[in-house]
C-alpha positions as CSV (number, residue, x, y, z in Angstrom):
1,M,20.3,62.3,67.5
2,E,20.4,61.6,71.3
3,D,16.7,62.2,71.5
4,R,16.1,59.8,68.5
5,K,18.2,57.0,70.2
6,K,16.3,57.3,73.3
7,E,13.1,57.0,71.3
8,H,14.6,53.9,69.6
9,I,15.2,52.2,73.0
10,H,11.8,53.1,74.4
11,L,9.9,51.8,71.4
12,A,12.0,48.9,70.4
13,F,10.1,46.4,72.8
14,E,6.7,47.7,71.1
15,A,7.9,47.6,67.5
16,N,8.0,43.8,66.8
17,V,6.5,42.3,63.7
18,T,5.8,38.5,63.8
19,R,6.1,36.3,61.0
20,A,2.5,35.8,60.9
21,Q,2.0,39.5,60.2
22,A,4.3,39.5,57.2
23,D,2.7,40.4,53.9
24,P,2.9,37.4,51.6
25,R,2.0,39.5,48.5
26,F,5.4,41.0,48.2
27,M,9.1,40.3,47.8
28,Y,11.0,43.1,49.7
29,E,14.2,44.2,47.7
30,P,16.1,46.9,49.7
31,L,19.1,46.9,47.5
32,M,17.8,47.3,44.1
33,S,16.7,51.1,44.3
34,A,17.5,54.4,45.8
35,H,14.8,56.5,47.4
36,P,12.5,57.9,44.9
37,A,13.1,61.6,43.8
38,G,10.8,64.0,42.2
39,Q,7.3,63.1,41.1
40,A,6.1,60.2,39.2
41,E,5.8,60.2,35.4
42,P,2.4,61.1,34.1
43,F,0.3,58.3,32.3
44,E,-2.6,58.0,30.2
45,F,-6.0,56.9,31.4
46,L,-9.4,57.3,29.9
47,G,-7.9,59.4,27.1
48,K,-6.5,62.0,29.4
49,K,-3.4,62.1,31.6
50,M,-2.9,61.4,35.4
51,K,0.0,62.1,37.5
52,L,-0.9,59.6,40.3
53,P,-3.0,56.3,40.1
54,F,-5.7,57.7,42.4
55,W,-9.4,58.1,41.4
56,I,-11.8,60.2,43.7
57,S,-14.8,57.9,43.3
58,S,-18.4,59.3,43.2
59,M,-19.9,60.2,46.4
60,T,-22.6,62.8,46.8
61,G,-24.3,65.8,45.3
62,G,-27.3,68.0,45.5
63,T,-27.0,69.2,49.1
64,Q,-25.5,72.6,50.2
65,R,-22.5,70.9,51.8
66,A,-21.8,68.9,48.7
67,G,-20.9,71.8,46.7
68,A,-18.1,72.8,49.0
69,I,-16.9,69.1,49.1
70,N,-16.9,68.8,45.5
71,A,-15.0,72.1,44.9
72,K,-12.4,70.9,47.5
73,L,-12.0,67.6,45.9
74,A,-11.8,69.0,42.4
75,K,-9.1,71.4,43.6
76,A,-7.1,68.4,44.8
77,A,-7.6,66.4,41.6
78,G,-6.2,69.4,39.7
79,E,-3.4,69.9,42.0
80,F,-2.2,66.3,42.2
81,G,-3.3,65.1,38.8
82,L,-6.1,62.7,39.8
83,G,-9.2,61.5,38.2
84,M,-12.6,62.3,39.6
85,G,-16.2,61.1,39.5
86,L,-19.0,63.3,40.7
87,G,-21.8,62.0,43.0
88,S,-25.3,61.4,41.5
89,C,-26.2,64.3,39.0
90,R,-29.9,63.2,39.0
91,S,-31.1,66.5,40.7
92,L,-29.7,68.5,37.7
93,F,-32.6,67.1,35.6
94,T,-35.2,68.4,37.9
95,S,-33.9,71.5,39.3
96,D,-31.5,74.4,38.5
97,D,-30.6,74.8,42.2
98,Y,-27.8,72.6,42.2
99,W,-25.6,73.3,39.0
100,D,-22.9,75.1,41.1
101,D,-22.4,72.0,43.3
102,F,-21.3,70.0,40.2
103,K,-19.6,72.8,37.9
104,V,-16.0,72.1,39.2
105,R,-14.0,71.5,36.0
106,D,-12.3,74.8,36.4
107,F,-10.8,73.5,39.5
108,I,-9.5,70.4,37.9
109,G,-8.3,71.8,34.7
110,N,-8.8,70.0,31.3
111,D,-5.9,67.6,31.5
112,Y,-7.3,65.1,33.9
113,P,-10.4,62.7,33.7
114,F,-13.6,64.1,35.2
115,Y,-17.0,62.3,34.9
116,S,-20.6,62.9,35.7
117,N,-22.8,60.2,37.4
118,L,-26.2,58.9,37.1
119,G,-27.8,55.8,38.6
120,I,-29.3,53.1,36.3
121,A,-32.9,53.8,37.3
122,Q,-32.5,57.3,35.9
123,L,-30.8,55.8,32.8
124,E,-33.8,53.4,32.3
125,E,-36.2,56.5,32.7
126,L,-34.3,58.6,30.1
127,L,-34.3,55.7,27.7
128,A,-38.0,55.1,28.2
129,N,-38.8,58.8,27.5
130,K,-36.4,58.9,24.7
131,E,-34.2,61.6,26.4
132,A,-30.9,59.7,26.4
133,G,-29.6,63.0,24.9
134,K,-29.9,64.7,28.1
135,I,-26.7,62.9,29.0
136,D,-24.5,64.4,26.4
137,Y,-26.1,67.9,27.4
138,L,-25.2,67.3,30.9
139,N,-21.8,66.5,29.9
140,R,-21.4,69.6,27.9
141,Q,-22.8,71.8,30.7
142,L,-20.4,70.3,33.2
143,K,-17.4,70.2,30.8
144,A,-17.4,66.4,31.8
145,D,-15.5,63.8,29.8
146,G,-18.1,61.2,30.1
147,T,-20.8,59.7,32.7
148,I,-20.5,57.0,35.3
149,I,-23.5,54.7,35.3
150,H,-24.0,53.3,38.8
151,I,-25.7,50.0,39.1
152,N,-27.6,49.6,42.4
153,P,-30.5,47.2,42.3
154,L,-30.2,46.0,45.8
155,Q,-29.8,49.5,47.1
156,E,-33.1,50.5,45.2
157,A,-35.0,47.4,46.4
158,F,-34.4,48.4,50.0
159,Q,-34.5,52.1,49.8
160,P,-37.9,53.5,51.1
161,E,-37.9,55.9,48.2
162,G,-36.4,53.4,45.7
163,D,-37.0,53.0,42.0
164,I,-38.3,49.8,40.5
165,L,-36.0,48.5,37.5
166,K,-38.1,47.2,34.7
167,R,-35.2,46.1,32.5
168,P,-31.9,44.3,33.1
169,P,-29.3,47.0,33.5
170,I,-27.1,45.4,30.8
171,E,-29.9,46.1,28.3
172,C,-30.0,49.7,29.3
173,I,-26.4,50.1,28.9
174,Q,-26.2,48.4,25.5
175,E,-28.9,50.7,24.3
176,L,-27.2,53.8,25.9
177,L,-24.1,53.1,23.9
178,E,-26.0,53.4,20.8
179,K,-27.6,56.7,21.6
180,V,-24.8,58.9,23.2
181,E,-21.4,60.1,22.2
182,S,-20.3,60.4,25.8
183,P,-17.8,57.8,27.1
184,I,-19.4,55.5,29.9
185,I,-18.0,54.0,33.0
186,V,-20.0,51.5,34.7
187,K,-19.8,51.0,38.4
188,E,-21.4,49.1,41.4
189,V,-22.0,50.7,44.8
190,G,-20.5,48.5,47.3
191,Q,-21.1,45.0,46.5
192,G,-19.2,44.7,43.4
193,M,-20.1,42.2,40.3
194,G,-19.9,38.7,39.6
195,Y,-18.4,36.8,36.7
196,E,-21.3,36.9,34.2
197,S,-21.8,40.9,34.8
198,L,-18.1,41.6,34.4
199,K,-17.9,39.4,31.2
200,A,-20.9,41.2,29.7
201,L,-19.4,44.6,30.4
202,L,-16.0,43.7,29.3
203,H,-17.3,42.9,25.8
204,L,-18.9,46.2,25.6
205,N,-17.4,49.4,24.1
206,I,-17.4,51.2,27.5
207,A,-14.6,53.4,28.7
208,A,-14.1,51.6,31.9
209,I,-15.4,49.5,34.8
210,E,-15.3,50.7,38.2
211,F,-15.5,47.8,40.8
212,G,-17.4,49.4,43.8
213,A,-16.5,46.1,45.5
214,L,-17.6,44.5,48.6
215,G,-15.8,45.6,51.8
216,G,-16.2,49.5,51.6
217,T,-19.3,51.5,52.0
218,N,-22.4,49.3,51.5
219,F,-25.4,51.3,50.2
220,T,-27.6,48.1,50.5
221,K,-26.7,47.9,54.3
222,L,-27.0,51.7,54.5
223,E,-30.6,51.6,53.0
224,Q,-31.6,48.8,55.5
225,M,-30.3,50.8,58.3
226,R,-32.7,53.7,57.0
227,R,-35.7,51.5,57.0
228,I,-38.4,52.2,59.8
229,S,-39.1,48.4,59.9
230,N,-35.5,47.0,59.7
231,S,-36.5,43.5,59.1
232,S,-33.9,40.7,59.9
233,I,-35.2,38.9,56.9
234,F,-33.2,40.9,54.5
235,E,-29.8,41.2,56.5
236,G,-28.1,38.6,54.4
237,F,-28.5,40.7,51.2
238,A,-25.9,43.2,52.4
239,M,-23.4,40.4,52.9
240,V,-23.4,39.1,49.3
241,G,-21.0,40.5,46.6
242,H,-17.4,40.2,45.5
243,T,-14.2,41.8,46.8
244,A,-11.7,43.9,44.6
245,E,-9.2,41.1,44.6
246,E,-11.9,38.5,43.4
247,M,-12.9,40.8,40.9
248,T,-9.4,41.4,39.5
249,M,-9.0,37.8,39.2
250,M,-12.1,37.3,37.4
251,V,-11.3,40.3,35.1
252,N,-8.0,38.5,34.4
253,Q,-9.7,35.5,33.5
254,I,-11.9,37.0,31.1
255,V,-9.3,39.2,29.5
256,E,-7.3,35.9,28.8
257,Q,-10.1,34.6,26.9
258,G,-10.0,37.2,24.6
259,G,-12.5,39.5,22.7
260,T,-12.8,42.3,25.4
261,K,-13.5,45.8,24.2
262,C,-13.3,47.6,27.7
263,K,-9.6,48.2,28.3
264,Q,-9.5,49.9,31.7
265,I,-10.6,49.5,35.2
266,I,-10.9,51.4,38.4
267,I,-10.4,49.1,41.4
268,S,-12.5,50.4,44.2
269,G,-14.4,49.1,47.3
270,G,-12.7,47.8,50.3
271,I,-9.2,49.0,49.6
272,K,-8.1,49.3,53.3
273,S,-4.5,50.3,52.6
274,L,-2.4,51.7,50.0
275,L,-0.7,48.3,49.5
276,D,-4.0,46.8,48.9
277,G,-4.6,49.0,45.9
278,Y,-0.9,48.8,44.8
279,Y,-1.1,44.9,44.8
280,L,-4.2,44.7,42.7
281,T,-3.2,47.2,40.0
282,Q,0.0,45.4,39.6
283,I,-1.7,42.0,39.1
284,S,-4.4,43.4,36.8
285,K,-4.1,42.4,33.2
286,L,-5.9,45.7,32.4
287,P,-4.6,49.2,33.0
288,A,-5.7,50.0,36.5
289,V,-6.1,53.0,39.1
290,V,-7.2,52.7,42.6
291,G,-10.5,54.3,43.4
292,M,-11.5,55.6,46.9
293,G,-14.5,57.5,48.1
294,A,-14.9,57.6,51.9
295,A,-10.9,58.0,52.4
296,F,-11.0,61.3,50.2
297,L,-14.3,62.4,51.7
298,N,-12.9,62.0,55.3
299,F,-10.2,64.6,54.6
300,A,-12.4,66.8,52.5
301,L,-14.5,67.5,55.5
302,K,-11.3,68.8,57.1
303,D,-9.2,71.8,56.2
304,Y,-7.7,71.6,52.7
305,S,-4.2,71.3,54.1
306,E,-5.2,68.1,55.6
307,L,-6.4,66.7,52.2
308,Q,-3.2,67.8,50.8
309,K,-1.1,66.0,53.3
310,F,-3.1,62.8,52.8
311,I,-2.6,62.8,48.9
312,T,1.1,63.7,49.5
313,N,1.6,60.7,51.8
314,M,-0.4,58.4,49.4
315,A,2.0,59.5,46.6
316,K,5.0,58.9,48.7
317,G,3.9,55.5,49.7
318,W,3.1,54.6,46.1
319,Q,6.7,55.5,44.9
320,L,8.2,53.7,47.9
321,A,6.3,50.4,46.8
322,E,7.4,50.9,43.3
323,S,11.1,51.0,44.3
324,F,11.4,48.4,46.9
325,L,8.5,45.9,46.4
326,R,8.2,43.1,43.8
327,V,4.8,41.6,43.6
328,R,4.4,37.9,43.9
329,Q,2.0,36.8,41.1
330,P,-0.9,34.8,42.3
331,E,-1.0,31.2,41.3
């Protein structure tokens, strides 16, 4: 106790929080709850259960290191009850060398949602070749619950090896839903989606929308950085898009108008803190979980115990928010 008091005295002058730093999104209610005890109650999402509202967003696949990363992330998903999306499974259609990188269902178990991943360019090609059935085959082989289709027209445009989209992505998604049994999630890759795109998706019978909003890893910018000729003419394209908060508000507006068929969202992209994600899930009019990619990847590159600590602390923080914070509804 004496040591603790000494630390308090030493740190007191550095521990000030000004009024300007106060988070206006919450009412703090310190009298209304005890400290949370035990684990949170499981809930249903994507037809499966989850123990925590955290989604491991799609990142990478098809490289030697990716196999070990996917296995570690899948093990954590199974231990803590998270949902998980794989990185692009494109390589599995051209080679048998990478299946082991993606076959991680046994680490997760069957209770929690687990999705494969393909790009919109690969989907367009499959549809053109009348091979949409390969998506159902892929999911059977991986024991996946469905497929995430990532939409990335600007990334493809600036990628030196990029594909040319010949059709509007919404047309391909509509056609896909008529040809496969697998549930489909649609996501962006770092710039989010505007009102018209969200409205079109929400009126389709897809399993969920993942935001991939502006503010996190931006693959348009990444591809511009890879170009040998990094022309300043195109710099502005990496700066356009929509934040997770802006997208949540747009989804709420569309839901209020009625007629939507998609009933769940994964809020990802630019989530800089646990409270950012907590706030957005609480104001969402659709059931929502928080998706993170780089944050999980950062700890998956370390010892597994570091990944465990990260998720344990996220769970503790979420429970504290539920106990002591009340969300101020946006006007």
